[in-house]
C-alpha positions, -999 to 999 in steps of 0.1 A, spaced: -681 -135 134 -684 -164 109 -721 -165 89 -723 -203 79 -754 -219 57 -759 -255 62 -777 -277 38 -797 -314 50 -778 -334 29 -744 -324 46 -731 -327 84 -741 -298 101 -718 -291 130 -727 -303 164 -712 -314 195 -681 -332 181 -672 -302 157 -669 -274 184 -651 -302 208 -626 -299 176 -625 -262 176 -626 -256 214 -592 -276 220 -571 -284 184 -540 -268 191 -536 -270 149 -500 -259 131 -493 -235 105 -508 -257 74 -534 -276 78 -555 -305 62 -596 -307 74 -604 -340 60 -642 -347 60 -652 -309 61 -688 -309 56 -702 -276 56 -666 -260 66 -666 -245 97 -636 -260 111 -618 -247 78 -628 -221 73 -621 -210 111 -587 -218 112 -582 -199 76 -598 -170 95 -569 -172 120 -541 -173 96 -534 -210 89 -531 -224 56 -563 -247 51 -570 -272 30 -605 -288 33 -614 -321 18 -649 -336 14 -660 -370 -5 -697 -354 -9 -699 -331 -42 -728 -316 -22 -700 -308 11 -676 -296 -13 -705 -272 -30 -715 -258 5 -679 -253 15 -670 -234 -15 -700 -210 -5 -695 -206 30 -658 -198 21 -671 -169 -5 -696 -158 23 -668 -155 45 -645 -139 23 -618 -167 33 -597 -180 8 -588 -216 15 -577 -249 -10 -610 -272 -15 -609 -306 -24 -632 -334 -32 -614 -364 -25 -622 -398 -6 -597 -397 20 -563 -391 5 -574 -401 -32 -569 -363 -43 -547 -352 -14 -508 -344 -22 -483 -328 2 -474 -331 38 -492 -311 69 -481 -299 100 -521 -309 115 -547 -327 100 -584 -327 117 -608 -357 111 -644 -359 125 -651 -392 112 -681 -412 109 -682 -428 144 -712 -448 155 -709 -487 153 -739 -488 124 -741 -496 92 -768 -490 61 -773 -455 81 -760 -422 68 -725 -420 57 -724 -387 76 -721 -404 110 -725 -449 101 -689 -458 109 -698 -498 96 -701 -528 124 -674 -514 149 -673 -479 143 -642 -477 125 -647 -483 91 -637 -453 80 -612 -439 106 -593 -475 103 -588 -465 66 -579 -429 73 -551 -436 99 -537 -465 74 -517 -441 55 -524 -405 75 -488 -407 90 -477 -404 53 -495 -367 48 -479 -353 81 -447 -329 83 -423 -346 110 -434 -333 144 -474 -329 133 -502 -342 151 -540 -357 142 -573 -350 161 -597 -367 160 -634 -379 170 -644 -413 188 -671 -428 204 -674 -446 237 -700 -466 216 -667 -484 206 -639 -506 215 -617 -480 211 -588 -499 233 -587 -525 206 -582 -498 181 -558 -480 197 -539 -511 198 -545 -517 164 -527 -487 149 -499 -484 176 -479 -465 147 -496 -432 163 -495 -428 203 -532 -416 211 -535 -383 236 -571 -377 253 -576 -343 253 -611 -340 261 -643 -359 262 -680 -347 259 -711 -371 279 -745 -375 267 -770 -398 281 -760 -426 252 -725 -421 245 -695 -396 254 -673 -382 227 -639 -383 232 -610 -362 209 -580 -379 210 -546 -362 194 -522 -384 177 -489 -384 169 -468 -406 151 -444 -431 170 -406 -425 162 
């Protein structure tokens, strides 16, 4: 069993977190971008994956370190604004980005006017950090124009794996592969 502590300053695991955990099939080496409390990274490390947890927030980094210690998990934890401090290539990259189309709200969920401010920057270089045949798992919201976003990011093949519907939106888990 995984023991986790949480903070009001760091995104708490929610339905989107569990959508990833329940459906992502990861390779041996995994980078979790925007790791938050570290639940996904810690779970994968306990399953035997080689994991790097990255987040821009100093509060998140401290929480991930704490949660890794209480779970006796050894993994690398890096403070990074997207790929700024990331090196190497990975079999799998996981990102549960701020995806709601709002501005000026919490950076934990506000994805800018179109919902893709952070996700677009992420995909601009994510392919450079993938091993050949690697995959990316990404959450998107149907409150955004997903079709236009996919069209703008043609270097990736988007495979919809699963979705969850709520009263106000549906969240979708995509697996992305680099087009040859």
